[in-house]
C-alpha positions as YAML, in Angstrom:
chain: A
units: angstrom
residues:
- id: 1
  name: MET
  ca: [192.59, 131.47, 131.67]
- id: 2
  name: MET
  ca: [195.70, 131.91, 133.84]
- id: 3
  name: LYS
  ca: [193.56, 132.47, 136.93]
- id: 4
  name: LYS
  ca: [191.75, 129.18, 136.31]
- id: 5
  name: LEU
  ca: [195.04, 127.32, 135.90]
- id: 6
  name: LEU
  ca: [196.42, 128.92, 139.05]
- id: 7
  name: GLY
  ca: [193.33, 127.85, 140.96]
- id: 8
  name: ILE
  ca: [193.80, 124.24, 139.86]
- id: 9
  name: ILE
  ca: [197.40, 124.25, 141.04]
- id: 10
  name: VAL
  ca: [196.51, 125.83, 144.41]
- id: 11
  name: LEU
  ca: [193.92, 123.12, 145.05]
- id: 12
  name: GLY
  ca: [196.62, 120.49, 144.80]
- id: 13
  name: LEU
  ca: [199.36, 122.39, 146.59]
- id: 14
  name: LEU
  ca: [198.81, 121.77, 150.27]
- id: 15
  name: TRP
  ca: [197.84, 118.14, 150.02]
- id: 16
  name: CYS
  ca: [200.20, 117.09, 152.80]
- id: 17
  name: ASN
  ca: [199.51, 120.10, 154.99]
- id: 18
  name: VAL
  ca: [197.24, 118.37, 157.44]
- id: 19
  name: GLY
  ca: [199.65, 115.66, 158.34]
- id: 20
  name: PHE
  ca: [197.46, 112.57, 158.16]
- id: 21
  name: ALA
  ca: [194.34, 114.15, 159.59]
- id: 22
  name: GLU
  ca: [190.67, 114.45, 158.71]
- id: 23
  name: THR
  ca: [189.73, 110.78, 158.97]
- id: 24
  name: TYR
  ca: [186.04, 110.15, 159.59]
- id: 25
  name: MET
  ca: [184.48, 106.85, 160.54]
- id: 26
  name: PHE
  ca: [180.95, 105.56, 159.89]
- id: 27
  name: LYS
  ca: [179.95, 102.32, 161.61]
- id: 28
  name: LYS
  ca: [176.88, 100.03, 161.74]
- id: 29
  name: CYS
  ca: [175.65, 101.24, 158.37]
- id: 30
  name: HIS
  ca: [172.32, 100.10, 157.00]
- id: 31
  name: TRP
  ca: [169.85, 100.84, 154.25]
- id: 32
  name: SER
  ca: [167.64, 103.62, 155.63]
- id: 33
  name: ASP
  ca: [164.50, 101.52, 155.02]
- id: 34
  name: ASN
  ca: [165.74, 98.95, 157.55]
- id: 35
  name: LYS
  ca: [166.05, 101.56, 160.31]
- id: 36
  name: LYS
  ca: [169.03, 99.84, 161.97]
- id: 37
  name: PHE
  ca: [172.14, 97.76, 161.39]
- id: 38
  name: ASN
  ca: [171.14, 94.27, 160.26]
- id: 39
  name: THR
  ca: [173.07, 91.76, 162.37]
- id: 40
  name: GLU
  ca: [171.53, 88.86, 160.44]
- id: 41
  name: ASN
  ca: [173.21, 90.01, 157.23]
- id: 42
  name: PHE
  ca: [176.34, 91.85, 158.36]
- id: 43
  name: LYS
  ca: [178.99, 91.32, 160.98]
- id: 44
  name: MET
  ca: [180.35, 94.73, 160.05]
- id: 45
  name: TRP
  ca: [179.56, 97.50, 157.60]
- id: 46
  name: THR
  ca: [181.70, 100.63, 157.85]
- id: 47
  name: PHE
  ca: [182.94, 103.60, 155.83]
- id: 48
  name: ALA
  ca: [186.29, 105.29, 156.48]
- id: 49
  name: ILE
  ca: [186.68, 108.66, 154.78]
- id: 50
  name: ASP
  ca: [190.04, 110.42, 154.49]
- id: 51
  name: THR
  ca: [189.42, 113.96, 153.26]
- id: 52
  name: GLU
  ca: [193.13, 114.73, 153.01]
- id: 53
  name: LYS
  ca: [194.15, 111.90, 150.71]
- id: 54
  name: LYS
  ca: [190.68, 112.03, 149.13]
- id: 55
  name: PHE
  ca: [189.55, 108.45, 149.23]
- id: 56
  name: MET
  ca: [186.87, 106.42, 150.95]
- id: 57
  name: VAL
  ca: [187.01, 102.76, 151.98]
- id: 58
  name: GLU
  ca: [183.77, 100.81, 152.36]
- id: 59
  name: LYS
  ca: [184.10, 97.47, 154.14]
- id: 60
  name: GLN
  ca: [181.47, 94.79, 154.69]
- id: 61
  name: ILE
  ca: [181.84, 91.50, 156.53]
- id: 62
  name: LEU
  ca: [178.88, 89.27, 155.66]
- id: 63
  name: THR
  ca: [177.36, 86.61, 157.85]
- id: 64
  name: ALA
  ca: [177.58, 83.00, 156.61]
- id: 65
  name: ASP
  ca: [173.79, 82.73, 156.14]
- id: 66
  name: TYR
  ca: [173.54, 85.97, 154.18]
- id: 67
  name: LEU
  ca: [176.53, 85.05, 152.04]
- id: 68
  name: GLN
  ca: [174.91, 81.73, 151.18]
- id: 69
  name: LYS
  ca: [171.67, 83.47, 150.19]
- id: 70
  name: ILE
  ca: [173.51, 85.87, 147.89]
- id: 71
  name: ASN
  ca: [175.50, 83.13, 146.18]
- id: 72
  name: GLU
  ca: [172.37, 80.99, 145.69]
- id: 73
  name: ARG
  ca: [170.49, 83.94, 144.23]
- id: 74
  name: ASN
  ca: [173.36, 84.68, 141.83]
- id: 75
  name: LYS
  ca: [173.37, 81.08, 140.64]
- id: 76
  name: GLU
  ca: [169.61, 81.18, 140.08]
- id: 77
  name: MET
  ca: [170.10, 84.30, 137.96]
- id: 78
  name: GLY
  ca: [172.60, 82.41, 135.80]
- id: 79
  name: PHE
  ca: [175.81, 84.10, 136.90]
- id: 80
  name: VAL
  ca: [178.80, 81.80, 136.41]
- id: 81
  name: ASN
  ca: [181.57, 81.70, 139.04]
- id: 82
  name: SER
  ca: [179.67, 84.35, 140.97]
- id: 83
  name: ASN
  ca: [180.60, 83.29, 144.49]
- id: 84
  name: ILE
  ca: [181.57, 86.38, 146.44]
- id: 85
  name: SER
  ca: [183.91, 86.75, 149.39]
- id: 86
  name: PRO
  ca: [182.59, 87.19, 152.95]
- id: 87
  name: VAL
  ca: [184.74, 90.33, 153.15]
- id: 88
  name: VAL
  ca: [183.86, 93.05, 150.65]
- id: 89
  name: THR
  ca: [186.17, 96.07, 150.36]
- id: 90
  name: LEU
  ca: [185.62, 98.94, 147.95]
- id: 91
  name: VAL
  ca: [187.94, 101.95, 147.62]
- id: 92
  name: SER
  ca: [186.49, 105.08, 146.00]
- id: 93
  name: ARG
  ca: [188.02, 108.39, 145.00]
- id: 94
  name: ILE
  ca: [186.59, 111.61, 146.47]
- id: 95
  name: GLU
  ca: [185.96, 114.16, 143.75]
- id: 96
  name: LEU
  ca: [184.65, 117.19, 145.65]
- id: 97
  name: ILE
  ca: [184.50, 118.41, 149.26]
- id: 98
  name: GLU
  ca: [182.22, 121.33, 150.10]
- id: 99
  name: GLY
  ca: [181.96, 121.88, 153.85]
- id: 100
  name: ASP
  ca: [180.39, 118.73, 155.30]
- id: 101
  name: ILE
  ca: [179.29, 117.41, 151.89]
- id: 102
  name: ILE
  ca: [181.52, 114.93, 150.05]
- id: 103
  name: THR
  ca: [180.83, 113.61, 146.56]
- id: 104
  name: GLY
  ca: [182.47, 111.05, 144.33]
- id: 105
  name: TYR
  ca: [181.76, 107.85, 142.42]
- id: 106
  name: HIS
  ca: [182.43, 104.13, 142.23]
- id: 107
  name: LYS
  ca: [183.44, 102.69, 138.89]
- id: 108
  name: HIS
  ca: [182.07, 99.23, 138.11]
- id: 109
  name: PRO
  ca: [182.54, 97.22, 134.91]
- id: 110
  name: ALA
  ca: [178.94, 97.74, 133.82]
- id: 111
  name: LEU
  ca: [177.90, 100.95, 135.56]
- id: 112
  name: VAL
  ca: [178.94, 103.96, 137.62]
- id: 113
  name: THR
  ca: [177.51, 104.74, 141.04]
- id: 114
  name: GLU
  ca: [177.56, 108.33, 142.22]
- id: 115
  name: TYR
  ca: [177.60, 108.98, 145.96]
- id: 116
  name: THR
  ca: [177.06, 111.90, 148.33]
- id: 117
  name: VAL
  ca: [178.13, 111.81, 151.99]
- id: 118
  name: ASN
  ca: [176.87, 114.23, 154.64]
- id: 119
  name: LEU
  ca: [179.31, 114.26, 157.57]
- id: 120
  name: LYS
  ca: [176.87, 116.01, 159.90]
- id: 121
  name: THR
  ca: [173.97, 113.59, 159.44]
- id: 122
  name: SER
  ca: [176.11, 110.47, 158.88]
- id: 123
  name: SER
  ca: [174.12, 109.76, 155.73]
- id: 124
  name: TYR
  ca: [175.34, 108.27, 152.48]
- id: 125
  name: ILE
  ca: [173.26, 108.54, 149.32]
- id: 126
  name: THR
  ca: [174.07, 106.45, 146.25]
- id: 127
  name: LYS
  ca: [172.66, 106.86, 142.77]
- id: 128
  name: THR
  ca: [173.25, 104.38, 139.98]
- id: 129
  name: LEU
  ca: [173.92, 106.20, 136.74]
- id: 130
  name: ASP
  ca: [171.95, 103.97, 134.39]
- id: 131
  name: GLU
  ca: [168.71, 104.25, 132.46]
- id: 132
  name: PHE
  ca: [166.70, 103.61, 135.63]
- id: 133
  name: GLY
  ca: [168.41, 106.29, 137.74]
- id: 134
  name: ASN
  ca: [168.19, 104.16, 140.89]
- id: 135
  name: GLU
  ca: [168.80, 105.98, 144.16]
- id: 136
  name: SER
  ca: [169.18, 104.62, 147.67]
- id: 137
  name: LYS
  ca: [170.21, 105.96, 151.06]
- id: 138
  name: ILE
  ca: [172.52, 104.42, 153.65]
- id: 139
  name: GLN
  ca: [172.40, 105.63, 157.24]
- id: 140
  name: CYS
  ca: [175.29, 105.08, 159.68]
- id: 141
  name: GLU
  ca: [176.20, 105.67, 163.29]
- id: 142
  name: PRO
  ca: [179.19, 107.80, 164.29]
- id: 143
  name: ALA
  ca: [182.18, 105.75, 165.39]
- id: 144
  name: SER
  ca: [182.38, 107.48, 168.76]
- id: 145
  name: SER
  ca: [185.47, 105.59, 169.84]
- id: 146
  name: GLU
  ca: [187.43, 106.80, 166.83]
- id: 147
  name: GLY
  ca: [185.86, 110.12, 165.91]
- id: 148
  name: THR
  ca: [182.49, 111.81, 166.01]
- id: 149
  name: ILE
  ca: [180.99, 112.55, 162.62]
- id: 150
  name: GLY
  ca: [178.41, 115.06, 163.80]
- id: 151
  name: SER
  ca: [180.96, 117.33, 165.44]
- id: 152
  name: SER
  ca: [183.58, 116.66, 162.76]
- id: 153
  name: LYS
  ca: [186.02, 115.44, 165.40]
- id: 154
  name: GLN
  ca: [189.26, 114.27, 163.86]
- id: 155
  name: VAL
  ca: [190.53, 110.81, 164.66]
- id: 156
  name: LYS
  ca: [194.13, 111.86, 164.81]
- id: 157
  name: LYS
  ca: [196.56, 114.41, 163.44]
- id: 158
  name: SER
  ca: [200.13, 113.34, 163.09]
- id: 159
  name: GLY
  ca: [203.35, 114.45, 161.53]
- id: 160
  name: SER
  ca: [207.07, 114.57, 162.14]
- id: 161
  name: GLY
  ca: [209.39, 116.80, 164.13]
- id: 162
  name: PHE
  ca: [213.02, 117.07, 165.25]
- id: 163
  name: PHE
  ca: [214.97, 118.18, 168.32]
- id: 164
  name: ILE
  ca: [217.05, 121.35, 168.08]
- id: 165
  name: ASN
  ca: [218.76, 121.06, 171.49]
- id: 166
  name: ASN
  ca: [219.13, 118.64, 174.39]
- id: 167
  name: LYS
  ca: [216.47, 120.39, 176.49]
- id: 168
  name: GLY
  ca: [213.56, 118.70, 174.74]
- id: 169
  name: TYR
  ca: [212.70, 121.56, 172.35]
- id: 170
  name: PHE
  ca: [211.59, 120.42, 168.92]
- id: 171
  name: ILE
  ca: [210.30, 121.91, 165.67]
- id: 172
  name: THR
  ca: [207.37, 120.80, 163.51]
- id: 173
  name: ASN
  ca: [204.83, 122.49, 161.22]
- id: 174
  name: ASN
  ca: [202.15, 124.72, 162.65]
- id: 175
  name: HIS
  ca: [199.50, 122.84, 160.67]
- id: 176
  name: VAL
  ca: [200.49, 119.59, 162.39]
- id: 177
  name: VAL
  ca: [199.62, 120.92, 165.87]
- id: 178
  name: LYS
  ca: [196.95, 123.50, 165.02]
- id: 179
  name: GLY
  ca: [193.71, 122.67, 166.81]
- id: 180
  name: CYS
  ca: [195.33, 120.05, 169.05]
- id: 181
  name: LYS
  ca: [194.21, 119.95, 172.66]
- id: 182
  name: GLN
  ca: [197.32, 118.04, 173.67]
- id: 183
  name: SER
  ca: [200.28, 117.37, 171.42]
- id: 184
  name: LYS
  ca: [202.40, 114.31, 172.07]
- id: 185
  name: ILE
  ca: [205.56, 112.68, 170.78]
- id: 186
  name: LYS
  ca: [206.71, 109.08, 170.73]
- id: 187
  name: PHE
  ca: [210.00, 108.95, 172.61]
- id: 188
  name: LYS
  ca: [211.75, 105.70, 173.52]
- id: 189
  name: GLU
  ca: [208.54, 103.75, 172.88]
- id: 190
  name: GLU
  ca: [206.54, 105.97, 175.25]
- id: 191
  name: GLU
  ca: [203.95, 108.67, 174.58]
- id: 192
  name: VAL
  ca: [205.11, 111.96, 176.09]
- id: 193
  name: ASP
  ca: [203.06, 115.18, 176.33]
- id: 194
  name: ALA
  ca: [204.51, 118.21, 174.54]
- id: 195
  name: GLU
  ca: [203.93, 121.83, 175.47]
- id: 196
  name: LEU
  ca: [203.29, 124.30, 172.66]
- id: 197
  name: ILE
  ca: [205.76, 127.17, 173.07]
- id: 198
  name: ALA
  ca: [205.29, 129.28, 169.93]
- id: 199
  name: THR
  ca: [203.86, 129.20, 166.42]
- id: 200
  name: ASP
  ca: [204.27, 131.13, 163.18]
- id: 201
  name: GLU
  ca: [201.32, 130.63, 160.83]
- id: 202
  name: THR
  ca: [202.99, 132.51, 157.99]
- id: 203
  name: LEU
  ca: [206.10, 130.33, 158.00]
- id: 204
  name: ASP
  ca: [204.06, 127.29, 159.13]
- id: 205
  name: LEU
  ca: [206.39, 126.51, 162.02]
- id: 206
  name: ALA
  ca: [205.70, 125.43, 165.58]
- id: 207
  name: LEU
  ca: [208.02, 125.14, 168.57]
- id: 208
  name: LEU
  ca: [207.21, 122.64, 171.30]
- id: 209
  name: LYS
  ca: [208.91, 121.24, 174.36]
- id: 210
  name: ALA
  ca: [208.71, 117.77, 175.89]
- id: 211
  name: LYS
  ca: [210.15, 116.72, 179.23]
- id: 212
  name: VAL
  ca: [212.77, 114.46, 177.69]
- id: 213
  name: LYS
  ca: [216.51, 114.54, 177.16]
- id: 214
  name: PRO
  ca: [217.24, 113.47, 173.60]
- id: 215
  name: LYS
  ca: [220.47, 111.63, 172.95]
- id: 216
  name: ASP
  ca: [221.10, 113.81, 169.93]
- id: 217
  name: TYR
  ca: [219.68, 116.79, 168.04]
- id: 218
  name: LEU
  ca: [220.21, 118.57, 164.73]
- id: 219
  name: ASP
  ca: [222.59, 121.42, 164.01]
- id: 220
  name: ILE
  ca: [221.16, 124.07, 161.73]
- id: 221
  name: SER
  ca: [223.13, 124.79, 158.58]
- id: 222
  name: ASP
  ca: [224.75, 128.21, 158.21]
- id: 223
  name: ASP
  ca: [225.15, 127.72, 154.48]
- id: 224
  name: PRO
  ca: [222.48, 128.94, 152.06]
- id: 225
  name: PRO
  ca: [220.79, 126.17, 150.04]
- id: 226
  name: GLU
  ca: [222.09, 125.55, 146.54]
- id: 227
  name: LYS
  ca: [220.50, 124.10, 143.43]
- id: 228
  name: MET
  ca: [221.45, 120.46, 142.78]
- id: 229
  name: GLN
  ca: [222.54, 120.10, 146.41]
- id: 230
  name: ARG
  ca: [221.91, 116.54, 147.66]
- id: 231
  name: ILE
  ca: [219.45, 116.30, 150.55]
- id: 232
  name: PHE
  ca: [217.72, 113.67, 152.71]
- id: 233
  name: VAL
  ca: [214.19, 113.80, 154.12]
- id: 234
  name: ALA
  ca: [213.29, 111.94, 157.33]
- id: 235
  name: GLY
  ca: [209.86, 111.42, 158.81]
- id: 236
  name: TYR
  ca: [206.78, 109.29, 159.28]
- id: 237
  name: PRO
  ca: [204.78, 109.38, 156.02]
- id: 238
  name: PHE
  ca: [201.18, 108.23, 156.57]
- id: 239
  name: GLY
  ca: [201.75, 108.22, 160.32]
- id: 240
  name: LYS
  ca: [202.24, 104.74, 161.75]
- id: 241
  name: GLY
  ca: [200.06, 103.26, 158.99]
- id: 242
  name: LEU
  ca: [203.06, 101.85, 157.12]
- id: 243
  name: SER
  ca: [205.24, 101.06, 160.13]
- id: 244
  name: ASP
  ca: [206.66, 102.75, 163.22]
- id: 245
  name: ASP
  ca: [210.13, 102.82, 161.65]
- id: 246
  name: LEU
  ca: [211.61, 106.19, 160.66]
- id: 247
  name: LYS
  ca: [211.66, 106.50, 156.87]
- id: 248
  name: PHE
  ca: [214.06, 108.29, 154.53]
- id: 249
  name: THR
  ca: [213.88, 109.66, 151.01]
- id: 250
  name: GLN
  ca: [216.60, 111.49, 149.12]
- id: 251
  name: GLY
  ca: [216.92, 113.90, 146.23]
- id: 252
  name: ILE
  ca: [218.22, 117.31, 145.31]
- id: 253
  name: ILE
  ca: [217.24, 120.92, 145.81]
- id: 254
  name: SER
  ca: [215.44, 121.85, 142.60]
- id: 255
  name: ALA
  ca: [215.00, 125.57, 143.28]
- id: 256
  name: VAL
  ca: [215.85, 128.01, 146.05]
- id: 257
  name: LYS
  ca: [212.37, 129.53, 145.99]
- id: 258
  name: GLY
  ca: [209.09, 127.89, 146.88]
- id: 259
  name: TYR
  ca: [205.62, 128.19, 145.41]
- id: 260
  name: ALA
  ca: [204.70, 131.70, 144.13]
- id: 261
  name: ASP
  ca: [208.33, 132.87, 144.58]
- id: 262
  name: ASN
  ca: [208.25, 132.23, 148.34]
- id: 263
  name: SER
  ca: [211.82, 133.05, 149.38]
- id: 264
  name: ASN
  ca: [211.35, 131.35, 152.75]
- id: 265
  name: GLN
  ca: [211.15, 127.97, 151.05]
- id: 266
  name: ILE
  ca: [213.08, 125.64, 148.78]
- id: 267
  name: GLN
  ca: [211.73, 123.22, 146.17]
- id: 268
  name: LEU
  ca: [212.99, 119.64, 146.17]
- id: 269
  name: ASP
  ca: [212.40, 116.43, 144.21]
- id: 270
  name: ALA
  ca: [212.60, 113.99, 147.15]
- id: 271
  name: ALA
  ca: [209.30, 112.29, 147.98]
- id: 272
  name: ILE
  ca: [207.24, 114.15, 150.60]
- id: 273
  name: ASN
  ca: [204.03, 112.45, 151.65]
- id: 274
  name: SER
  ca: [201.33, 113.10, 154.20]
- id: 275
  name: GLY
  ca: [202.93, 112.64, 157.62]
- id: 276
  name: ASN
  ca: [206.33, 113.97, 156.51]
- id: 277
  name: SER
  ca: [205.09, 117.41, 157.51]
- id: 278
  name: GLY
  ca: [207.44, 118.99, 160.05]
- id: 279
  name: GLY
  ca: [210.21, 116.50, 159.41]
- id: 280
  name: PRO
  ca: [213.84, 117.51, 158.84]
- id: 281
  name: ILE
  ca: [215.52, 117.93, 155.47]
- id: 282
  name: VAL
  ca: [219.28, 117.61, 155.95]
- id: 283
  name: ASN
  ca: [222.44, 117.76, 153.87]
- id: 284
  name: GLU
  ca: [225.11, 115.05, 153.63]
- id: 285
  name: ASP
  ca: [226.69, 116.36, 156.84]
- id: 286
  name: GLY
  ca: [223.45, 115.88, 158.79]
- id: 287
  name: ASP
  ca: [222.83, 119.62, 159.15]
- id: 288
  name: LEU
  ca: [219.31, 120.98, 158.84]
- id: 289
  name: VAL
  ca: [218.70, 122.57, 155.43]
- id: 290
  name: ALA
  ca: [214.90, 122.88, 155.61]
- id: 291
  name: VAL
  ca: [211.69, 121.62, 157.21]
- id: 292
  name: ALA
  ca: [209.30, 119.53, 155.09]
- id: 293
  name: VAL
  ca: [206.03, 121.40, 154.70]
- id: 294
  name: SER
  ca: [204.06, 120.52, 151.53]
- id: 295
  name: GLY
  ca: [203.99, 119.01, 148.08]
- id: 296
  name: LEU
  ca: [201.93, 119.28, 144.95]
- id: 297
  name: ASP
  ca: [199.22, 116.67, 144.44]
- id: 298
  name: LYS
  ca: [200.83, 113.70, 142.70]
- id: 299
  name: SER
  ca: [197.87, 113.46, 140.34]
- id: 300
  name: LYS
  ca: [198.89, 116.86, 138.97]
- id: 301
  name: SER
  ca: [202.67, 116.72, 139.34]
- id: 302
  name: GLU
  ca: [205.66, 114.55, 140.08]
- id: 303
  name: GLY
  ca: [208.61, 115.24, 142.36]
- id: 304
  name: ILE
  ca: [207.60, 118.73, 143.52]
- id: 305
  name: GLY
  ca: [207.88, 119.25, 147.26]
- id: 306
  name: PHE
  ca: [208.66, 122.24, 149.45]
- id: 307
  name: GLY
  ca: [210.63, 122.89, 152.62]
- id: 308
  name: ILE
  ca: [211.00, 125.88, 154.94]
- id: 309
  name: LYS
  ca: [214.58, 127.17, 154.82]
- id: 310
  name: ALA
  ca: [216.92, 126.71, 157.77]
- id: 311
  name: SER
  ca: [217.48, 130.48, 157.88]
- id: 312
  name: SER
  ca: [213.76, 130.99, 158.60]
- id: 313
  name: VAL
  ca: [213.93, 128.36, 161.34]
- id: 314
  name: LYS
  ca: [216.85, 130.23, 162.92]
- id: 315
  name: ASN
  ca: [214.93, 133.51, 162.91]
- id: 316
  name: PHE
  ca: [211.91, 131.77, 164.45]
- id: 317
  name: LEU
  ca: [214.02, 130.31, 167.27]
- id: 318
  name: GLU
  ca: [215.88, 133.55, 167.93]
- id: 319
  name: VAL
  ca: [212.66, 135.55, 168.21]
- id: 320
  name: ASN
  ca: [211.46, 133.03, 170.80]
- id: 321
  name: ASN
  ca: [214.79, 133.06, 172.71]
- id: 322
  name: VAL
  ca: [215.50, 129.36, 172.25]
- id: 323
  name: LYS
  ca: [219.09, 128.19, 171.90]
- id: 324
  name: TYR
  ca: [220.20, 126.05, 169.00]
- id: 325
  name: SER
  ca: [223.48, 124.91, 167.45]
- id: 326
  name: SER
  ca: [224.78, 125.89, 164.04]
- id: 327
  name: SER
  ca: [226.71, 123.62, 161.72]
- id: 328
  name: SER
  ca: [230.38, 123.20, 162.45]
- id: 329
  name: LEU
  ca: [232.88, 125.12, 160.35]
- id: 330
  name: ILE
  ca: [235.09, 122.01, 160.30]
- id: 331
  name: ASN
  ca: [233.65, 118.94, 158.59]
- id: 332
  name: PHE
  ca: [235.29, 115.62, 159.33]
- id: 333
  name: GLY
  ca: [232.96, 113.65, 157.04]
- id: 334
  name: PHE
  ca: [229.65, 111.99, 157.72]
- id: 335
  name: GLY
  ca: [228.99, 108.40, 156.64]
- id: 336
  name: GLU
  ca: [225.53, 107.02, 155.91]
- id: 337
  name: LYS
  ca: [225.43, 104.88, 159.08]
- id: 338
  name: LYS
  ca: [226.28, 107.86, 161.23]
- id: 339
  name: LEU
  ca: [223.68, 109.96, 159.41]
- id: 340
  name: VAL
  ca: [220.96, 107.35, 160.00]
- id: 341
  name: LYS
  ca: [221.92, 107.11, 163.68]
- id: 342
  name: LEU
  ca: [221.74, 110.90, 164.07]
- id: 343
  name: MET
  ca: [218.37, 111.17, 162.33]
- id: 344
  name: GLU
  ca: [216.81, 108.33, 164.31]
- id: 345
  name: ALA
  ca: [217.93, 109.92, 167.57]
- id: 346
  name: SER
  ca: [216.74, 113.42, 166.70]
- id: 347
  name: THR
  ca: [213.55, 112.89, 164.63]
- id: 348
  name: VAL
  ca: [210.25, 112.29, 166.44]
- id: 349
  name: TYR
  ca: [206.73, 111.15, 165.58]
- id: 350
  name: THR
  ca: [204.32, 113.83, 166.81]
- id: 351
  name: PHE
  ca: [200.55, 113.49, 167.06]
- id: 352
  name: CYS
  ca: [197.38, 114.53, 168.86]
- id: 353
  name: ASN
  ca: [193.69, 113.61, 169.16]
...
């Protein structure tokens, strides 16, 4: 019984550990009987599938003629106030991912529709769970400009990072840059290439360097983390999907060990979402306490996130012969405005295709 419970927890553990990746696009979808996208009925019919956050968005934009036909048919069938919108959007939860096969269901007031998506063949099979057991198949084309379904090419991986000196060296999570052909950062409104210097898969850390001179960078705390210590998390949750503004959350250190007694991590209650991966967790003095790395699935927990301890970051940098600054022994106080200014100057949005 305990093994089963442990397995359930593990499934939800690394939900933010891909840093806003694994987005697949289907375009020009059509019923397989029609052989091709029907431009007389649809201006657009697409599916966007996010395997990390486990949801799918179906979007249809109907032509005026087709919309009129549907509304007239509904009236003939006796439906009252049945006029539908020219833009149809349906969000569905993904229940299971097995390799290239994704399954889930749509919930409707009167019925449930089960679906199966094959990423390799760009096919989408729906089955209405009623007494008739209706089944239909939708075929789509890969959205080559945004990601190739057949080769499972990712649209974009993104996360957060922070400078540790004025030479352009910055830290993020290994899982944010793993598999990237070319990592980049957004610096002063420009996209700048970043060179991968070193990684540690066990700690989930990566060291990169960009040819920039940051105005500021973070000192790394010499003090061990303490329970109930107040902390701030900075980063870009959900990439640039919300906005391009750096975002902050705050909370406390809940435990000085991570999942499964991992002594390289801390547990915290501040919100950590997809895209926060690799971002800094600092104390009230603006010193690095930890690096955001993961959080338990919010459907199974609340306020349980994890960060890689500053001491592990120090060891990682020392092994790779990269200079950094430790926190000052003398603290002259650090107001919120100064803290925000420091974090905005030292935290970066990092991404790759």
